[in-house]
VOGU-3710 file (C-alpha; in Angstrom, 3 decimals, decimal comma):
1> meekdftilr> 30,061/-10,154/-2,253  28,555/-7,295/0,294  25,555/-6,185/1,853  25,214/-3,382/-0,919  25,718/-5,783/-3,672  23,002/-8,465/-2,322  20,504/-5,213/-2,095  21,190/-3,972/-5,721  20,609/-7,597/-7,315  17,126/-7,342/-5,582
11> yiaeemhltk> 16,313/-3,727/-6,272  17,849/-5,130/-10,716  15,231/-8,069/-10,088  12,270/-5,520/-8,244  12,178/-3,034/-11,311  13,726/-4,828/-14,402  15,117/-1,700/-15,239  19,214/0,077/-14,814  18,159/3,199/-14,524  15,217/2,970/-11,923
21> aaerlfmtqp> 17,261/0,521/-9,852  19,789/3,335/-9,831  17,736/6,038/-8,827  16,536/4,000/-5,619  19,927/3,102/-4,883  21,212/6,490/-5,416  23,593/5,778/-8,576  23,831/7,035/-10,948  23,238/3,413/-14,298  26,890/4,329/-15,311
31> altyriqqle> 28,056/3,274/-11,883  25,474/0,262/-11,772  26,517/-1,152/-15,400  29,744/-0,778/-13,795  29,727/-2,489/-10,557  27,010/-4,950/-11,961  30,637/-5,944/-14,270  32,605/-6,092/-11,285  30,714/-8,874/-10,128  30,933/-10,652/-13,077
41> keldtqilik> 34,360/-10,663/-13,124  34,826/-11,495/-9,910  33,004/-14,255/-9,850  33,799/-15,241/-13,513  30,019/-15,446/-14,496  27,211/-13,439/-16,779  24,517/-11,898/-14,308  22,767/-9,820/-16,239  21,718/-10,338/-20,894  21,263/-7,112/-22,128
51> ngkrikftaq> 18,543/-6,126/-25,234  18,515/-2,556/-26,261  16,542/-0,885/-22,516  15,947/-4,434/-21,778  17,454/-6,506/-19,264  16,919/-10,380/-18,241  18,760/-12,132/-15,713  20,652/-15,510/-16,613  20,240/-18,623/-14,916  23,318/-18,114/-13,026
61> geylvsfank> 21,900/-13,907/-12,072  18,258/-15,715/-10,504  20,439/-17,655/-8,369  22,398/-14,440/-7,398  18,814/-12,216/-6,397  17,604/-15,742/-5,046  21,219/-15,981/-2,320  21,034/-11,989/-1,981  17,376/-12,338/-0,795  18,295/-14,887/1,448
71> mlaeyrvakd> 21,101/-13,093/2,870  19,825/-9,363/3,020  17,049/-11,291/5,634  19,138/-12,875/7,747  21,575/-9,971/7,884  18,135/-7,979/9,439  16,893/-10,103/11,473  20,495/-10,972/12,790  19,984/-6,713/13,504  16,544/-7,052/15,166
81> slanmssdvq> 18,047/-9,586/17,301  20,641/-7,575/18,451  18,832/-4,288/18,511  16,061/-6,711/20,646  18,473/-7,332/23,341  18,383/-3,721/24,380  16,453/-2,020/26,534  16,294/0,769/24,841  13,467/0,821/22,284  15,438/0,676/19,412
91> gtlrigaasi> 15,849/-0,373/15,466  14,515/-0,454/12,563  10,528/-0,685/12,417  9,385/-1,704/9,026  5,806/-0,387/8,603  3,148/-1,194/5,524  0,345/1,486/4,516  -2,654/1,273/2,189  -1,789/4,782/0,035  -4,708/6,512/1,965
101> faryylpslm> -4,121/5,415/5,216  -0,367/7,487/3,952  -1,249/9,730/3,333  -4,149/10,867/5,764  -2,725/9,604/9,278  0,817/7,845/8,919  2,951/10,296/9,030  1,370/12,397/12,455  1,595/8,780/14,180  4,972/8,270/12,706
111> ksfvtlypkv> 5,935/11,262/13,926  4,370/10,547/18,072  5,796/7,431/17,880  9,510/8,178/17,632  9,086/11,262/19,741  8,678/8,473/22,008  11,131/6,337/21,224  13,727/8,504/19,410  16,173/5,625/19,344  13,863/3,893/16,002
121> iynvytgpsp> 14,504/4,220/12,204  11,809/3,668/9,825  11,116/1,687/6,267  8,041/2,490/4,600  6,136/0,725/1,724  3,068/2,426/0,717  0,501/1,406/-2,379  -2,971/-0,703/-3,087  -3,654/-2,844/0,231  -2,911/-6,251/-2,145
131> kimelldtes> 0,361/-4,822/-2,304  0,708/-4,164/1,224  -0,526/-7,697/2,241  2,102/-9,345/-0,307  4,951/-7,572/1,894  3,127/-8,453/5,123  2,813/-12,190/4,190  6,394/-12,893/3,036  7,601/-10,452/6,057  9,081/-7,583/3,917
141> vdvafirgey> 6,958/-5,563/6,430  6,803/-5,664/10,476  3,063/-4,166/10,303  1,311/-3,613/8,496  -2,040/-0,651/7,941  -4,603/-2,547/5,351  -8,284/-0,784/3,962  -10,674/-3,325/3,732  -11,607/-6,948/4,658  -8,912/-9,662/3,889
151> kwtdpkypit> -8,590/-13,090/4,705  -6,128/-12,968/7,113  -5,241/-15,567/10,850  -3,121/-13,827/12,620  -4,065/-10,584/14,995  -5,908/-7,598/13,234  -7,260/-4,950/14,679  -9,539/-2,350/13,399  -7,650/1,355/13,059  -10,623/3,557/11,717
161> eenlcliskh> -13,909/3,703/9,354  -14,816/5,254/6,550  -17,948/6,133/5,185  -18,235/5,809/0,841  -20,507/8,433/-0,633  -21,785/9,970/-3,564  -20,576/13,344/-3,936  -22,308/15,407/-7,274  -22,220/19,271/-7,957  -25,584/20,662/-7,134
171> eidldelpnl> -28,031/18,038/-4,892  -29,436/15,337/-7,381  -32,384/13,233/-7,261  -30,749/9,501/-6,598  -34,086/8,122/-9,351  -32,211/9,766/-12,487  -28,940/8,505/-11,464  -28,530/5,653/-13,718  -29,222/8,735/-16,439  -26,762/11,012/-15,137
181> qrieysynik> -23,472/10,727/-16,088  -20,434/8,712/-13,918  -16,960/9,235/-12,987  -15,320/6,240/-11,351  -12,295/5,385/-9,764  -10,421/2,174/-10,969  -6,903/1,496/-9,485  -4,786/-0,486/-11,790  -1,692/-2,951/-10,745  0,002/-4,122/-13,589
191> qpipskfrpq> 0,685/-7,538/-11,668  -2,116/-10,103/-10,824  -2,863/-10,597/-7,724  -3,027/-13,819/-6,067  -5,753/-14,679/-4,628  -4,603/-15,127/-1,683  -4,320/-11,076/-1,614  -7,142/-9,830/-2,939  -9,893/-8,421/-0,824  -12,481/-10,788/0,563
201> vsvkdnmrsw> -15,300/-7,171/-0,011  -14,075/-4,978/-2,075  -15,314/-0,924/-2,953  -16,861/-2,367/-6,097  -18,688/-5,816/-4,761  -19,753/-2,690/-2,123  -21,287/-0,630/-5,038  -22,644/-3,347/-7,365  -24,269/-4,624/-4,253  -25,610/-1,161/-3,378
211> waerysvppl> -26,514/-0,401/-6,704  -28,022/-3,529/-8,000  -30,847/-3,100/-4,890  -31,904/0,056/-6,908  -31,374/-0,573/-10,277  -32,114/-2,411/-13,174  -29,962/-1,131/-15,245  -25,990/0,158/-15,751  -24,810/3,087/-14,673  -23,886/5,761/-17,386
221> ttvmvdsydi> -19,973/5,557/-16,546  -18,035/7,939/-18,904  -14,596/8,750/-16,869  -12,314/6,183/-15,489  -9,873/7,433/-13,561  -7,522/6,078/-10,905  -6,678/8,258/-8,097  -9,475/9,551/-5,618  -8,025/12,779/-5,657  -9,217/12,778/-9,725
231> ckemvindlg> -11,713/11,506/-9,168  -13,531/14,960/-6,660  -11,804/17,526/-9,144  -14,258/15,263/-11,944  -17,048/16,392/-9,955  -16,015/19,434/-8,566  -15,633/20,748/-12,276  -20,000/19,368/-12,743  -18,377/16,357/-14,999  -20,743/13,988/-13,261
241> yafipetfin> -21,582/12,588/-10,342  -18,348/9,927/-8,721  -18,290/7,378/-5,261  -15,516/7,725/-2,949  -14,795/7,507/0,599  -15,645/10,766/2,929  -12,517/10,711/4,131  -11,076/13,185/0,446  -13,813/15,081/0,863  -13,615/18,316/2,425
251> egddlhkirl> -15,874/21,444/3,733  -14,729/23,675/1,881  -15,467/21,337/-1,227  -18,252/22,689/-2,059  -20,098/19,128/-3,018  -22,982/17,439/-2,524  -22,562/14,056/-0,377  -24,889/11,283/0,184  -23,337/8,968/2,369  -24,391/5,074/0,616
261> lrqngetikr> -26,936/3,320/2,962  -28,111/-0,133/1,746  -31,810/-0,935/1,945  -31,982/-2,148/5,263  -30,481/0,834/6,655  -26,675/-0,544/7,086  -24,378/2,353/6,442  -21,489/1,080/3,646  -18,444/1,338/5,437  -14,601/0,268/4,693
271> ttwlqykess> -12,112/-0,121/7,937  -8,710/0,251/8,321  -6,564/-2,297/10,373  -3,655/-2,565/11,085  -2,548/-6,244/11,115  0,805/-8,064/11,990  2,152/-11,475/12,431  2,031/-12,528/15,674  5,480/-13,759/15,568  6,149/-10,681/15,303
281> mqlnivdkfv> 5,521/-9,838/18,383  9,080/-11,205/20,175  10,384/-7,533/19,290  9,981/-5,039/21,108  10,376/-2,156/18,453  7,066/-4,227/17,098  5,734/-4,674/20,562  5,939/-1,332/21,273  4,147/0,146/18,165  1,328/-2,592/17,795
291> sfvrsqsfpp> 0,843/-1,037/21,841  1,359/2,300/20,910  -1,204/2,565/17,359  -3,984/0,937/19,748  -3,809/3,596/22,471  -4,317/6,220/20,196  -7,655/7,962/18,330  -8,123/8,306/15,389  -10,654/11,176/13,715  -13,469/9,506/12,047
301> sq> -15,001/10,360/9,165  -16,504/13,516/8,641
//
């Protein structure tokens, strides 16, 4: 077995779908199937069971996936250690980033860093913060940009703060809010989130607290979407009001905006953190990146 075979097994286990795994590997599905068949002949064991479009690992296949993950981890440690022995800042930096941070801040940040250290290669993973927390905890990434408050005992550093706002097409009377149609954002994670990767205080928790301070009836939610951009477009088309982070609001949107305040006058905000494990700082590339990020000025919410 070769390194590529280990990667093949990992991607199939992650996707549980041959075509999707083949796409990630830049292979055709028939080529991927052929390689699995060759491995089965080489190892004299069955790795996969196919039932129509569904696949399942045999017990031997599950063992090989575990073995492949261990080998890939050891290979990565070896590569990182060799790169760390050099006086140059080089090697692969694995970054995890919450989708919103990845969209608005990460590309320019990476460009500036690679200008300083052109031998750096990136592996970037984006998604909801709970998923990025899991990647960081399992050391699948070296550093992570996490939105919100999560339990974390290793170092974390605040990067940006964004206000949470109520937006509407026209100015509205807050006393009338319970009678108006609400468009709600709710992301959907297919697999259950382990408790250790759940936020200590979520956006929904803040919204519920803000609402409970003012109203004795629930909101009139008529639309639920999985994207803040869709949420905003619904409001632009006068289909209701919504609560969204201020980052998503542009001057040209022609929307009425109210920053949310608790009754004690405190602004409701969400912080994005740079998080990493202390042990990762032994790698020169991680140490340089963390120092670089902490030296940057990030634009505040509008």
